[in-house]
C-alpha positions as CSV (number, residue, x, y, z in Angstrom):
1,X,-16.8,101.0,98.2
2,X,-15.6,103.9,96.0
3,X,-11.9,104.5,95.5
4,X,-10.6,107.7,97.0
5,X,-10.8,110.6,94.5
6,X,-9.8,114.2,94.7
7,X,-12.6,116.8,94.3
8,X,-11.5,120.3,93.6
9,X,-13.8,123.3,94.2
10,X,-12.8,126.0,91.8
11,X,-14.0,129.6,92.3
12,X,-11.9,132.2,90.5
13,X,-12.3,136.0,90.0
14,X,-11.5,137.9,86.8
15,X,-10.2,141.5,86.9
16,X,-8.5,144.2,84.8
17,X,-5.5,146.3,85.6
18,X,-6.4,147.6,89.0
19,X,-5.3,149.9,91.8
20,X,-5.1,148.4,95.3
21,X,-4.8,150.4,98.4
22,X,-4.6,148.6,101.7
23,X,-2.5,148.8,104.9
24,X,-0.2,145.8,105.3
25,X,-2.3,143.0,106.7
26,X,-1.1,140.8,109.6
27,X,0.0,137.3,108.6
28,X,-2.0,134.8,110.7
29,X,0.2,132.5,112.9
30,X,-0.9,129.3,111.0
31,X,0.3,130.9,107.7
32,X,3.4,132.4,109.2
33,X,4.5,129.1,110.6
34,X,3.7,127.0,107.6
35,X,7.0,125.6,106.3
36,X,8.0,123.8,103.1
37,X,11.0,121.4,103.0
38,X,13.4,122.1,100.2
39,X,16.8,120.8,98.9
40,X,19.8,123.1,99.2
41,X,21.4,124.5,96.0
42,X,19.1,122.8,93.5
43,X,19.7,124.8,90.3
44,X,18.9,124.4,86.7
45,X,21.4,124.7,83.8
46,X,18.9,123.6,81.2
47,X,20.2,120.1,80.4
48,X,18.0,118.3,82.9
49,X,15.5,115.8,81.6
50,X,11.8,116.8,81.3
51,X,10.2,115.5,84.5
52,X,7.1,113.5,85.0
53,X,4.1,115.6,86.2
54,X,3.1,115.1,89.8
55,X,-0.1,117.1,89.7
56,X,-2.6,116.4,86.9
57,X,-3.9,119.5,85.3
58,X,-5.2,120.7,82.0
59,X,-5.5,124.4,80.9
60,X,-9.1,125.5,81.4
61,X,-9.3,128.4,78.9
62,X,-7.5,130.0,76.0
63,X,-6.8,133.7,76.2
64,X,-6.3,136.4,73.6
65,X,-4.1,139.1,75.1
66,X,-4.7,142.8,74.4
67,X,-1.0,143.3,75.1
68,X,1.3,142.2,72.4
69,X,2.5,138.6,72.3
70,X,6.0,138.7,70.8
71,X,7.0,135.0,71.0
72,X,6.5,131.7,72.7
73,X,8.3,128.9,74.6
74,X,7.7,125.5,76.1
75,X,10.9,125.9,78.1
76,X,9.3,127.6,81.1
77,X,12.2,128.5,83.4
78,X,13.5,131.9,82.6
79,X,15.8,132.1,85.6
80,X,16.7,130.1,88.8
81,X,16.5,133.2,90.9
82,X,16.9,136.9,89.9
83,X,15.4,138.0,86.6
84,X,17.7,139.3,83.9
85,X,16.5,142.5,82.2
86,X,16.3,141.0,78.7
87,X,14.5,144.0,77.2
88,X,16.0,147.3,76.1
89,X,14.3,150.5,75.0
90,X,16.5,152.5,72.6
91,X,16.5,156.3,72.4
92,X,14.8,156.2,69.0
93,X,11.8,154.2,70.4
94,X,12.9,150.8,69.1
95,X,13.0,147.8,71.4
96,X,15.0,144.6,71.5
97,X,13.9,141.7,73.7
98,X,15.1,138.1,74.3
99,X,14.0,135.1,76.3
100,X,14.9,131.4,76.8
101,X,13.0,129.3,74.3
102,X,12.8,125.6,73.7
103,X,10.1,123.2,72.4
104,X,9.4,119.4,72.5
105,X,12.5,117.6,73.8
106,X,14.1,121.0,74.3
107,X,17.0,120.1,72.0
108,X,16.4,123.4,70.2
109,X,16.7,125.5,73.4
110,X,18.4,128.8,73.0
111,X,17.9,132.6,73.0
112,X,14.8,133.7,71.2
113,X,14.6,137.3,69.9
114,X,12.2,139.9,68.7
115,X,12.5,143.5,67.6
116,X,10.1,146.5,67.7
117,X,11.0,148.9,64.8
118,X,9.1,151.8,66.2
119,X,5.9,150.8,64.5
120,X,5.4,147.0,65.0
121,X,7.0,143.9,66.4
122,X,8.5,141.5,64.0
123,X,8.4,137.7,63.9
124,X,10.3,136.0,66.7
125,X,13.7,134.5,65.9
126,X,13.4,131.1,67.5
127,X,17.1,130.8,68.3
128,X,20.0,133.3,67.7
129,X,22.7,130.7,68.4
130,X,23.9,127.9,66.1
131,X,24.2,125.6,69.1
132,X,22.0,124.6,72.0
133,X,22.3,127.3,74.7
134,X,20.5,128.8,77.7
135,X,20.3,132.0,79.8
136,X,20.9,134.4,77.0
137,X,21.6,137.9,78.3
138,X,20.9,140.9,76.0
139,X,22.3,144.4,75.9
140,X,23.1,147.1,73.3
141,X,26.7,147.0,72.0
142,X,27.9,150.2,70.3
143,X,25.4,150.7,67.4
144,X,24.3,147.1,67.5
145,X,23.5,144.4,70.1
146,X,25.0,141.5,72.0
147,X,23.7,138.3,73.5
148,X,25.8,136.1,75.8
149,X,24.6,132.7,76.8
150,X,25.9,129.5,78.3
151,X,26.2,126.1,76.5
152,X,26.5,123.8,79.4
153,X,30.2,123.3,78.7
154,X,33.0,125.6,80.0
155,X,32.8,128.5,77.6
156,X,30.2,131.2,77.1
157,X,28.6,131.7,73.6
158,X,28.7,135.3,72.4
159,X,26.6,136.6,69.5
160,X,27.0,140.2,68.2
161,X,25.7,142.2,65.2
162,X,26.6,145.7,64.0
163,X,23.1,147.1,63.7
164,X,20.2,146.5,66.0
165,X,17.2,144.7,64.6
166,X,18.9,143.8,61.3
167,X,21.7,141.8,59.8
168,X,23.4,138.6,60.6
169,X,24.6,137.5,64.1
170,X,28.3,136.7,64.4
171,X,29.0,133.9,66.9
172,X,32.2,133.4,68.9
173,X,33.1,131.9,72.2
174,X,34.4,133.4,75.5
175,X,37.0,130.8,76.6
176,X,37.0,129.9,80.3
177,X,40.2,129.5,82.3
178,X,41.1,126.0,83.4
179,X,38.7,124.7,86.1
180,X,36.0,127.2,85.4
181,X,32.6,126.4,83.9
182,X,31.0,129.7,83.1
183,X,27.2,129.5,83.4
184,X,24.1,131.8,83.9
185,X,25.6,135.0,82.4
186,X,24.6,138.6,82.8
187,X,26.0,141.3,80.5
188,X,26.3,145.1,80.3
189,X,28.4,147.2,77.9
190,X,30.1,150.6,77.9
191,X,31.5,151.6,74.6
192,X,33.9,148.8,73.4
193,X,34.0,147.3,76.9
194,X,31.9,144.2,77.7
195,X,31.3,143.3,81.3
196,X,29.9,139.9,82.2
197,X,28.9,138.2,85.4
198,X,28.6,134.4,85.5
199,X,28.7,131.6,88.0
200,X,30.8,128.5,88.1
201,X,28.6,125.5,87.1
202,X,31.1,122.8,87.9
203,X,30.7,120.4,90.9
204,X,34.1,121.4,92.4
205,X,34.8,124.8,93.9
206,X,36.6,127.4,91.7
207,X,39.4,129.2,93.5
208,X,38.1,127.8,96.7
209,X,34.5,129.1,96.3
210,X,31.5,126.8,95.5
211,X,29.5,128.1,92.5
212,X,31.9,131.1,92.4
213,X,30.6,134.3,90.9
214,X,33.1,135.4,88.2
215,X,33.6,138.9,86.7
216,X,34.8,138.8,83.1
217,X,35.8,141.9,81.1
218,X,36.8,142.6,77.5
219,X,38.1,146.1,76.7
220,X,38.4,145.4,72.9
221,X,34.9,144.4,71.9
222,X,35.2,140.7,72.9
223,X,38.5,139.7,71.4
224,X,40.4,139.3,74.6
225,X,39.1,138.6,78.1
226,X,40.2,138.7,81.8
227,X,38.3,136.6,84.4
228,X,38.5,137.1,88.2
229,X,36.7,136.3,91.4
230,X,36.7,139.8,92.8
231,X,38.2,140.6,96.2
232,X,35.5,140.6,98.8
233,X,33.8,137.7,97.0
234,X,36.6,135.2,97.2
235,X,37.8,132.6,99.6
236,X,40.2,135.1,101.3
237,X,37.1,137.0,102.3
238,X,35.6,133.8,103.7
239,X,33.0,133.7,101.0
240,X,32.4,129.9,100.9
241,X,29.7,129.3,98.2
242,X,27.2,131.1,96.0
243,X,24.4,130.0,93.6
244,X,23.0,130.5,90.2
245,X,21.2,133.7,89.1
246,X,21.6,135.5,92.4
247,X,23.2,138.6,90.9
248,X,22.0,141.6,88.8
249,X,23.6,144.6,87.1
250,X,22.5,148.2,87.5
251,X,22.5,150.1,84.2
252,X,26.0,151.8,84.0
253,X,25.9,155.5,84.4
254,X,28.4,158.3,84.4
255,X,31.4,156.0,84.5
256,X,30.1,153.9,87.4
257,X,29.4,150.1,87.3
258,X,27.5,148.2,90.0
259,X,25.9,144.9,90.7
260,X,24.1,143.3,93.6
261,X,24.4,139.7,95.0
262,X,22.0,138.2,97.5
263,X,20.7,134.8,98.6
264,X,19.3,132.9,101.5
265,X,22.7,131.7,102.7
266,X,24.9,134.9,102.9
267,X,24.9,138.7,103.0
268,X,23.2,140.8,100.4
269,X,25.9,143.1,99.1
270,X,26.8,145.5,96.2
271,X,30.0,145.7,94.3
272,X,30.7,149.1,92.8
273,X,33.5,150.4,90.4
274,X,34.1,154.0,89.3
275,X,37.1,153.1,87.1
276,X,35.6,150.9,84.5
277,X,36.0,147.6,86.4
278,X,39.7,147.9,87.4
279,X,38.9,148.1,91.2
280,X,35.7,147.4,93.2
281,X,34.4,148.3,96.6
282,X,31.9,146.2,98.5
283,X,28.9,147.5,100.4
284,X,26.9,145.2,102.7
285,X,23.2,145.8,102.3
286,X,22.0,143.0,104.7
287,X,24.4,141.2,107.1
288,X,23.3,137.5,107.3
289,X,23.0,136.2,110.9
290,X,24.7,132.9,110.2
291,X,26.2,132.8,106.7
292,X,27.0,129.7,104.7
293,X,25.1,127.3,107.0
294,X,25.6,124.3,104.8
295,X,29.3,124.9,104.5
296,X,29.9,125.6,108.2
297,X,27.5,123.0,109.6
298,X,26.0,125.6,112.0
299,X,22.1,125.3,112.2
300,X,20.1,128.4,111.3
301,X,17.1,129.3,113.4
302,X,13.9,130.9,111.9
303,X,15.6,134.0,110.4
304,X,14.4,136.4,107.7
305,X,16.8,136.4,104.7
306,X,16.9,137.4,101.1
307,X,15.2,134.8,98.9
308,X,17.8,135.2,96.1
309,X,15.9,137.5,93.8
310,X,17.6,140.9,93.7
311,X,17.5,144.0,91.5
312,X,19.6,147.2,91.4
313,X,19.5,150.6,89.7
314,X,21.4,153.8,89.9
315,X,19.8,157.3,90.0
316,X,21.1,160.4,88.2
317,X,23.3,161.4,91.2
318,X,24.9,158.0,91.3
319,X,23.0,156.7,94.3
320,X,22.2,153.0,94.2
321,X,18.7,151.7,94.9
322,X,18.0,148.0,95.5
323,X,15.0,145.8,96.0
324,X,14.9,142.1,96.8
325,X,12.5,139.4,98.1
326,X,12.6,138.4,101.7
327,X,11.4,135.1,103.3
328,X,11.9,133.3,106.6
329,X,14.0,130.1,106.7
330,X,15.2,127.4,109.1
331,X,18.0,124.8,109.0
332,X,17.8,122.3,111.8
333,X,20.5,119.8,110.5
334,X,22.8,121.2,107.8
335,X,24.3,117.7,107.0
336,X,20.9,116.7,105.4
337,X,21.3,119.5,102.9
338,X,17.6,120.3,103.5
339,X,16.0,123.4,104.9
340,X,12.5,124.7,105.7
341,X,11.2,128.0,104.4
342,X,8.0,129.8,105.2
343,X,6.4,131.1,102.0
344,X,3.7,133.2,103.6
345,X,6.3,135.3,105.3
346,X,7.3,136.8,102.0
347,X,7.7,140.5,101.3
348,X,9.6,142.9,99.1
349,X,12.4,145.0,100.6
350,X,13.8,148.3,99.4
351,X,17.2,149.8,100.2
352,X,19.3,152.7,99.1
353,X,22.8,153.9,99.9
354,X,21.6,156.3,102.6
355,X,20.4,153.5,104.8
356,X,23.6,151.7,105.7
357,X,23.8,148.0,106.5
358,X,20.7,146.3,107.7
359,X,21.0,143.6,110.4
360,X,17.4,142.5,110.8
361,X,14.8,141.6,108.1
362,X,12.0,140.5,110.4
363,X,8.9,142.3,108.9
364,X,7.8,143.6,112.3
365,X,11.1,145.0,113.5
366,X,13.3,145.7,110.4
367,X,14.5,149.2,109.5
368,X,14.6,148.4,105.8
369,X,11.9,149.7,103.5
370,X,8.9,147.3,102.9
371,X,7.4,148.1,99.5
372,X,5.4,144.9,98.7
373,X,3.6,142.3,100.7
374,X,0.9,139.7,100.4
375,X,-2.4,141.5,99.9
376,X,-5.8,140.6,101.2
377,X,-7.3,140.8,97.7
378,X,-10.8,139.6,98.7
379,X,-11.0,142.1,101.6
380,X,-11.9,139.3,104.0
381,X,-9.6,140.5,106.7
382,X,-7.4,137.4,106.4
383,X,-4.9,136.7,103.7
384,X,-5.3,133.4,101.9
385,X,-8.3,132.3,104.0
386,X,-9.2,130.1,101.0
387,X,-5.9,128.1,101.2
388,X,-6.2,124.5,102.2
389,X,-3.9,124.3,105.2
390,X,-0.8,122.1,104.4
391,X,-1.6,121.9,100.7
392,X,1.9,122.7,99.3
393,X,0.8,122.1,95.7
394,X,-1.5,125.1,95.9
395,X,1.6,127.4,96.3
396,X,4.0,126.9,93.4
397,X,7.5,128.0,94.5
398,X,9.7,128.4,91.4
399,X,12.6,127.0,93.3
400,X,11.9,128.8,96.6
401,X,11.0,132.2,95.1
402,X,9.1,134.3,97.7
403,X,5.4,134.8,97.1
404,X,6.1,138.5,96.7
405,X,9.3,138.6,94.6
406,X,10.8,138.5,91.1
407,X,11.5,142.3,91.4
408,X,12.6,144.6,88.7
409,X,13.6,148.3,89.2
410,X,14.2,151.2,86.9
411,X,14.7,155.0,87.5
412,X,13.7,157.6,85.0
413,X,15.4,160.9,84.1
414,X,13.4,162.7,86.8
415,X,14.7,160.1,89.4
416,X,11.2,158.5,89.8
417,X,11.7,154.9,90.8
418,X,9.5,152.1,89.4
419,X,9.4,148.6,90.8
420,X,7.5,145.6,89.3
421,X,7.1,142.3,91.1
422,X,5.2,139.0,90.9
423,X,2.6,138.5,93.6
424,X,0.7,135.3,94.5
425,X,-3.0,136.3,94.1
426,X,-5.5,134.7,96.5
427,X,-8.3,135.6,94.2
428,X,-6.8,133.7,91.2
429,X,-7.1,130.0,91.8
430,X,-7.7,126.7,89.9
431,X,-5.8,123.8,91.4
432,X,-3.3,126.3,92.8
433,X,-2.9,130.1,93.2
434,X,-1.7,132.1,90.2
435,X,1.0,134.9,90.3
436,X,0.3,138.2,88.6
437,X,2.6,141.2,88.0
438,X,2.2,144.4,90.0
439,X,3.9,147.7,90.2
440,X,4.6,150.5,92.6
441,X,6.6,153.8,92.3
442,X,8.3,156.4,94.4
443,X,8.6,160.1,93.3
444,X,10.7,161.2,96.2
445,X,13.8,159.0,96.1
446,X,12.4,156.0,97.9
447,X,11.0,157.8,101.0
448,X,7.4,157.0,100.1
449,X,5.8,154.5,97.7
450,X,2.5,154.5,95.8
451,X,-0.4,152.2,96.1
452,X,0.0,148.9,94.1
453,X,-1.2,148.7,90.5
454,X,-1.9,145.3,89.1
455,X,-0.5,145.3,85.6
456,X,-1.9,141.9,84.6
457,X,-5.5,142.4,85.7
458,X,-8.5,142.0,83.4
459,X,-10.2,139.1,81.7
460,X,-7.2,138.5,79.5
461,X,-5.2,137.4,82.5
462,X,-7.9,135.6,84.5
463,X,-6.4,132.2,85.4
464,X,-3.1,133.1,83.6
465,X,0.2,132.7,85.4
466,X,2.2,135.9,84.8
467,X,5.8,135.6,85.8
468,X,9.4,136.4,85.1
469,X,8.7,140.0,84.4
470,X,11.7,141.8,82.9
471,X,11.5,145.6,82.8
472,X,13.6,147.8,80.5
473,X,16.2,149.9,82.4
474,X,15.1,153.1,80.7
475,X,11.8,154.7,80.1
476,X,9.9,157.2,78.0
477,X,6.3,158.1,79.0
478,X,6.0,154.4,79.7
479,X,7.7,151.6,81.5
480,X,8.3,148.7,79.2
481,X,8.4,145.0,80.1
482,X,8.1,141.5,78.9
483,X,6.8,138.5,80.9
484,X,5.9,134.8,80.5
485,X,2.2,134.0,80.4
486,X,1.4,130.4,81.4
487,X,-2.0,128.6,81.3
488,X,-1.3,127.0,84.7
489,X,0.3,128.0,88.0
490,X,4.0,127.0,88.5
491,X,6.0,125.5,85.7
492,X,6.6,122.1,84.2
493,X,10.4,121.9,84.4
494,X,11.0,123.1,88.0
495,X,7.8,122.8,90.1
496,X,6.5,120.0,88.0
497,X,3.1,121.7,88.5
498,X,1.7,120.8,85.1
499,X,2.6,119.3,81.8
500,X,4.9,121.0,79.3
501,X,3.0,123.2,76.9
502,X,3.4,126.4,75.0
503,X,3.7,129.7,77.0
504,X,3.4,133.1,75.4
505,X,6.0,135.9,75.9
506,X,4.0,139.1,76.3
507,X,5.3,142.7,75.7
508,X,3.6,145.4,77.8
509,X,3.9,149.1,78.2
510,X,2.3,151.0,81.0
511,X,2.0,154.8,81.4
512,X,4.3,155.8,84.3
513,X,1.7,158.4,85.4
514,X,-0.9,155.7,85.8
515,X,1.1,153.5,88.2
516,X,-0.3,153.9,91.7
517,X,-2.7,156.6,90.6
518,X,-5.0,155.5,87.9
519,X,-7.0,152.3,87.3
520,X,-8.3,151.0,84.0
521,X,-11.5,149.5,85.4
522,X,-10.7,149.1,89.1
523,X,-11.5,145.5,90.0
524,X,-14.6,144.9,92.1
525,X,-13.3,142.3,94.5
526,X,-15.3,139.2,95.5
527,X,-18.4,139.9,97.4
528,X,-18.5,136.3,98.7
529,X,-16.4,136.2,101.8
530,X,-15.7,132.4,102.2
531,X,-16.6,129.0,100.9
532,X,-16.3,125.8,103.0
533,X,-16.7,122.3,101.7
534,X,-17.2,119.4,104.2
535,X,-17.0,116.6,105.3
536,X,-13.6,115.8,104.2
537,X,-13.2,112.9,103.4
538,X,-16.8,112.4,102.2
539,X,-18.7,109.5,100.8
540,X,-22.3,110.3,99.8
541,X,-22.8,114.1,100.2
542,X,-20.7,117.2,100.0
543,X,-21.9,120.3,101.8
544,X,-20.9,123.7,100.3
545,X,-21.3,126.5,102.8
546,X,-21.2,130.0,101.3
547,X,-20.8,133.1,103.5
548,X,-21.7,136.4,101.8
549,X,-22.5,140.0,102.9
550,X,-25.0,140.4,100.0
551,X,-27.7,138.4,98.3
552,X,-26.8,137.2,94.8
553,X,-27.5,134.5,92.3
554,X,-24.9,131.8,91.6
555,X,-24.3,128.5,89.8
556,X,-22.5,125.5,91.1
557,X,-21.2,123.1,88.5
558,X,-19.1,119.9,88.7
559,X,-16.8,118.8,85.9
560,X,-14.6,115.8,85.4
561,X,-11.0,115.9,84.5
562,X,-11.9,115.9,80.8
563,X,-13.8,119.1,81.3
564,X,-17.2,117.4,80.9
565,X,-19.9,118.9,83.1
566,X,-21.6,116.2,85.3
567,X,-23.6,118.4,87.6
568,X,-25.1,122.0,87.6
569,X,-27.4,123.8,89.9
570,X,-28.6,127.4,90.2
571,X,-28.7,128.7,93.8
572,X,-29.8,131.8,95.6
573,X,-27.0,133.1,97.9
574,X,-28.5,134.9,100.8
575,X,-26.9,137.4,103.3
576,X,-25.0,135.4,105.8
577,X,-24.6,131.6,105.4
578,X,-26.0,129.5,102.6
579,X,-25.7,125.7,102.8
580,X,-25.9,123.7,99.6
581,X,-25.8,119.8,100.0
582,X,-24.6,117.9,96.9
583,X,-25.2,114.2,96.3
584,X,-21.9,112.8,94.9
585,X,-22.8,109.1,95.4
586,X,-23.5,108.6,91.7
587,X,-20.2,110.1,90.5
588,X,-17.5,107.6,89.3
589,X,-14.2,107.8,91.2
590,X,-11.8,110.3,89.8
591,X,-10.7,113.9,89.8
592,X,-13.5,116.5,89.6
593,X,-13.8,120.3,89.7
594,X,-16.6,122.1,91.4
595,X,-17.1,125.7,90.2
596,X,-19.1,128.5,91.9
597,X,-19.9,131.2,89.5
598,X,-21.6,134.5,90.3
599,X,-22.2,137.5,88.0
600,X,-20.3,135.7,85.2
601,X,-17.2,135.3,87.3
602,X,-15.5,132.5,89.1
603,X,-14.6,133.1,92.7
604,X,-12.3,130.6,94.9
605,X,-11.1,127.0,95.5
606,X,-11.2,124.1,98.0
607,X,-10.3,120.4,98.0
608,X,-12.0,117.3,99.3
609,X,-11.5,113.5,99.2
610,X,-14.4,111.3,98.2
611,X,-14.3,107.8,99.5
């Protein structure tokens, strides 16, 4: 009797930057109701041990990127939730960019940096700080630049230099008040004034609020600081608990400051100041049906809520525009500190100040703008028809990020709005589905939105996980962004989806006029509609049934976990159904990968147990 082994059928499609036009497809009931159990408030500071890998996987191919690699990292969590805009395009065409970097045991973790001098990118600085840090937030400061990061202790670490791209960094600390552990910072500046958001990383509440969000300000270039939990975000306003990385600044304009806060467990709201941070007003974007479930002990039915990934920008008239991920969740018993979330219900919401407060985020009934959704990329009529039902490991979650999420937003001088987001692509699959980065735009103030453009299409990004996109808050003829390119879906430190290895940080610029309009080589999506592998479990034979609307030639190969090919067969795929029986009785027990290749491209994935 053979031992049970896992056989993986791998069929993956390559494509270039593409344009995708499609009405929003219906989510089938079996996908809509598929739930994943998660732990409440699991958040990373960066001092956690490197975990053991639960899912064995090795990268299948090396890629050379046409877009510019500007650095690397083995530390592959760039944020718990919302993505900080760690790239800045200066008026003279130079660019500064930062990311979290660490290697090996991650003892060297800190803020990596690179600079584009108008002609070329330099060599990455592996760590700006002199001590181990994380979550470095980058912004211009007067004629130079500033990076604020956390050290895992109470204080924040501040590095400044007088000229951008050159000179030595000067390191000091932002001292925390008693009882406050400042963590996960976000910074913006206006003249000599530095504005910082952070969250309390200690186990006990700060000023009565769990993981309190703290606003810190220095009006003298960082010499002296004030720290406060703002009214409307404090215990007096019955705000019971927050979380890491659930906040994002808009770029300050015309004397106005604003930031957005949103998570699964409370309202999505905006704080706005027109007097340099002296006073703030609160605007509720989405009113949560049952906030702070785990604090109040009140169960939460299957409601649509913000997934904790938010972005905000201000147009030239001062109007605020927000985008955030949405997903459905349920809490049956709050005392367990566990909840269920439904990843295939994900979509990307859009809001502006003309809309007022939203009370319902159900995709079918909401009045909020829906500007991104799970796409039927193989045009089969059913999204993720190649997903193995119940196979949670095929859908990396990044700590409960929606499958359409990680949004960034910027608005140009003509008030055109650009949004980028990560999307789980059904036509990119090895052992799990890969995320790619997409974009859409509005040229009329958010009333209408373009078709979707896939920014990370093409052979260079085939079977590459493209995540944590950070877009510059200003533009020229292009939008400018950086993202993390990973050889496998998910990450090592959070999802434990694969082993720790080197990821590239990629810089990309995209013509604004091309987004939603022009395609560089529009992708020809899969012609094969579906592939079914049965029986499951199997012992002697595996049947591969291929359904295709056209006749084509294909090759089926089987490889072991070392990548050694143990089986290959050329087949003629006919119109309709083609059944291919494969004798697996002579294969040693173990993990295998079956590939179906047509026209030089891989096409999809299934799983089967061999007994």
